N, C-alpha and C positions, 0 to 999 in steps of 0.2 A: 620514225620521220624522223628527218635530219630540217630543221628548224634554219630558217636565213632570214632574216631582218630586212624589210622592202620597204622603201617608202613612195606611196604614188602618189603622184603630183599629176593632176591634168589641170590646165591654166585654161580658162574663157577669156578669152580677149577683152582687157577695157570695163567692163560691164562687168563678166562673172567670173570669180576663180573660185575653183573646190579643191581644196587640199586634204589629202588622209593624212593625217596625222601621225606622231610616233605612236608604234609597234612595241617599244620596249618594257611595258610595263610602267610606264610613267615618269622611268629616270631621265629621259632625254624626251624632247619634244619640236616636230618640228613648224616652222613657221612658214606663211604664206605674205609674202610685201607687197600690200597694192596701192596703186597712186592714184587709183582712176575715180573720176567720179563726174557727176552728169555734162561738169563742164569743161572739164579738163580731163585726156585720160593720157596715160603714157602705155603702149599697146606690148603687153608682154602676152604672145600669141602661140598656140600651139593648136597642130589641128585634134579634133574631137577621140577620131579613129583610132589614135596611141597616145598610150599611157608613160613617162617615164620613172624607171623604173630604178630609184640611189642605191645602195648598198654601206651600212654606219660603216664611218672609218675602223672601230674595233674588227672589220666582217672585209672588207675589202679584202685583204690578201690571198683570203680562202674563197673569194664568193664568186670567181670567172665559171661561168658555164658554158660547156657544148652539151647540142644535141646529141642522143644518142642511138644509133643508126639502127639498134635493135631495137623490138618495145617488147618489152614485158609480158610474160606471160600470166603472170599472176601479181596481183600488190595488192595493198590496201588502202580502202578508201578514207575519207576525212572522218565517218561514221563508227572505223573499225569495221565496214564489211571489205570483204576479200572479193575484185573484179581480176575480170578475166582478156587478157590481151584478145582473146577468139571470142569475146564479146562485142567486142568494137566493129561499126559500120563500117568505120573505114581503119586502116594503119598506114601509113604516113611512111618514108622512108628513113626521117629524120628520127623516128621513135616515137611520134604524136600517135595519137592512137584517140579518136573522134568517138563518141557514144552518144545515140538517141532514148531517150526514153526515160533519166532520170537528172535529176541535178541536187546540187545542194540551196539550203536556205536557211536562212535567220529572220528572227525579229529586232528591228532599230533598236536600239538602247534608250530606256525615256528620257532622255534627256535632250535640251532643247532652251536656245537662248539667243538671242537678236538685240541688235539695238535700239530698233523701235522702241524695245520697252525697257535695254537697259544702259543706256549709252555710255557709258564708263567699259564697255565688253574690250572694247579696241581702242589703242593706241591711237589717237589720229594722227599725229607725227610719222607716225611707223607701220599704220595699217597692221599690227601686232595683234594679239589676244592674251596679255602676259597674265592674267590671274588667272586663268587658265593652264598655263604652262606647266608640267611637270604631275598634273594630274589628270591627264585627259583620258588614260587608258581606264576603261573598263572590264573586268575579268566575266569568262564562264556566257560566252554568246550561243549556246547549245545549236548549233549547226543540226539542221534535219536534213532527211535525203527527199524530195517530193517526187512525182510519176504523175501524166495526163491519169487524170480523172482522182486526182486525191483532193479533198478540200477542205480547205486552211482554216485556223482556229476563226479567222476573221472573214471569212464566207465564201472565198476566194475560190473557185475552182481549176484543177493545173487545166488547161489544152493540151500544153506539149511544152518540154522540156530535153535539154542541149548541154553537152559537155564533154571537151577533151584533153586529154593528160601530156605532159610531154615529160617525156624522161631525161632528165642532164646528168650531166658528168663533173662534179667539182676539182681546181687545179689541185686539191689535195688526193685526189683516186674516189673521194666520195660518189657517192649516188643519191639522186632525191628524186620523186616522181611527182611532179605539181598538175593543178589543173591549169590550163593555159586561155579558158574563156566558156564561159555558159553560158544559157538561155532560161530562163522560163516564160512564157505565154499564156494568162491567164484567158477564161473565156470571155467572150467578147461584153455580154452584155452583163458581166460581175460588176458588181461597184464597189467601189471604198468610198465611203466620205470623210474628208481630213480637213484638221485646219491649220495653218501655217503662215508663207508670206507668200507673195503674187508679185513679179517682176515681169517687167516689158522694156522689152529694148530696144533702146532710140536705135534714126540711123547712125551708125557708128564707120562705114567705111566698109562695108564687106566684110569684117572678120566677124560678125552677125546678122543673119539677115533681121531687118529690121520688124520692130511688131514683134516677134517672135515671144513665149511667155515660158516663163519656167518658176515651177513650183518647189519652194521648200518648206518640206513636212516638218510638224511638232508631233513627232512621236511618242509626246508624253502620257495622250489619252487612247489611241491609235494602236493598234497592231499593224506595222509596217512593214511588208517582205526584204528583204534585203539580200541579193548575192553578191559574190566576190570572185575574182581568179583566182585570187589570191589567201589560201588558205595555209600560208606556213608561219601563220602567228593566230592558229583558229581558235587560240583560246582566250583571245583577247577581242574585245571589241573595235572599230575602225571610227573614231569618231572624227567629224569634217568639219574643217572652215570654210565656209562658203561666203564670198564676197557679192553682193549686188551692190553696183555702184557705188554710193558711199556711207550704205550702210553693212554688215555683215551679220554672219549669224555662227552656230556652233551648235552643230547633229549628227544625228549618225544615218549613213545610207547615204542610195541615193537623193539628187533633186530629179525633179520628175518636169521633161518635155510636156505642154500639156495643149502646145497650139501655136495659135499665131491669131493678133489679133485683127488683123484686117480678111482671113479666109474662116475664121472661125464663128459658126450658126447663132453662139454666142451675142449679146447685146453686152458688150464693157462698160457703156456709156454709164456713167454714173461710178464706176468700180474703178478703173485705171485706164492712165493713157501712156503712152508711148513714152517711154523715159521713166515710168511711173514706178512705186514700188509701196504696198499694202496689203494686212493683213488679212484673211479670207477664208472662210469653209468654204472645201470646193466637194461634190462627187463627181468622181473619176469614172471612167468606163476601157473597156479594150488596152486596161494594163500587161505592160510585157516589162520585161528587169533583163536590160543586154550587160556582160561585163568583159573586160578584155579583148574587142575588137569582133566580138562574132557578131554578123550581120552588118560589120561594119563601125559602130558606134559604139561606146559607153555610156549606160544610165538606164534610169526609168521611164517607162513614157505611158502617158494616158487621157484620154481624150476628155474636154472637161462636158459633164453632163447639166450639169445649173453651180451656181456660183453666188456667195450672197456675203458681202463688207463686210468685216467687223468691226465695230466703230469703236474706237480707244474711247 
């Protein structure tokens, strides 16, 4: 399968920016510049349902792709298995194949760094993370297939899974078949207890809902499932730079959307307030992961069952 270098960028305006880092074995790295802070924000926005894909300059002349009208009769999946177009639940005219009943998951890399503990992580003038430039890629993520009924190593049981593939033709005449979106939903009452950083959005004028809660998990001590629609660099981890207000974090996988401080049944007094940020231990249920815009939005979702603020 022909690899194409893709840099994924998803920007949450003003208060939050989450960016996929470089996929080229650590030889290059992408940076996210953010000037947002609790007091003064320069808004750089995009919708949550779309990801911007940029191709490295070294491959740009060969990167233009167009959908192929004929779907493939058979092709190789991302763990080496053979997939058949006839097994798709839907075959669209542009060469897209929709499958139900399986998708691909990997474990998040056990790596986490944040400015709450390491203030020198970010250059305060540029909001870049120079000390990690060039060493952000970790190898061998070990993708595996999950199907309804599967029980993962962390105890989560798969309720449903979906993935789609798209056949594309590049300007040099070569073709590739890549996953275009993915979703996995776990049983509602399954729980996952994680440590990490919780952020609550202030009133920022409509770009994000006031009071929304975002949780950036620390995968160092927990098995956190990750999905992604882009497997072109399937032999590499996708380490992320996530910015919450004037704090930043380097981790792997998605941040979790975990509710809203005004509507959640949990009492957050003494833990966090709007515009606040703190380290917490949370237990989540109703966990699902979306990638590539399936269901309208990318990211990880969960409901807070219990929460405890970590005292520094």
